[in-house]
C-alpha positions, 0 to 999 in steps of 0.5 A: 660198923655193924654191931647188930643184925638188920633188925634189932630189938631196942625197948621192945621196938625193932628198928628194921634197917633193910627198909628204904629209910637210909636215903631219908636218913642220909638226907636228913644227915647231910642237911643237918650238917649244912645248917649245923654249920650255919648255925655255928658260924652264926653263933661265932660271928654274931656273938648270939647263941643260935639253938640250931647248933644244939638242935641239928647236932641232935639230928646228926647224932641220931641219923648217924647212929641210925645209919651205922645201926647202932641201937638207938631208941626211935623215940630219940630220933623222932624227938630230934626232929621235933626238936629242930622243928620247934626251934624253927617255930620259935624263930617263926614266932619271934620274927612274926611277932617280937621283931618289930615295933608293931603289934601286927604280924610281920611277913618277911622272908625270914618269917617265911623261911622259918615257917616253911622249915617248921613245917618241913621239919614237922613233916620229917618227924612224922617220916621218922615215926613211919620209917622206924615203925616196928615190922608187922606180922602179915596174917595174909597167906597167899592162895594155894596153887591149883 
């Protein structure tokens, strides 16, 4: 489903789908599908809503749109990744401070998991900005042949 050319304009920003960004968006899509499934199972089995159902779905949608070259603002792709990172950060704060009776920070496997994945998705958000940046016009010209 190629609705647009490989370099498309959207809100004044060109998304160049010829860049080596497809492996990144394919990976984030597959990772998001896995964790969206996990969040959905948690929601059903634990009778408690997991925000990952919504946050991972946002990455699934934006990554799919990007991979199929459907026009989508790069800010929306970025915010979908930030949404997942903030969701993990929320889990980190909850697991660290509110899951025990004490005032001290609790370091557990869950806390480490949330912390690592929060940092990972924040890095992923930065990668989105890098990979979807508008192409720059090069002012460099090769020296003439002698």
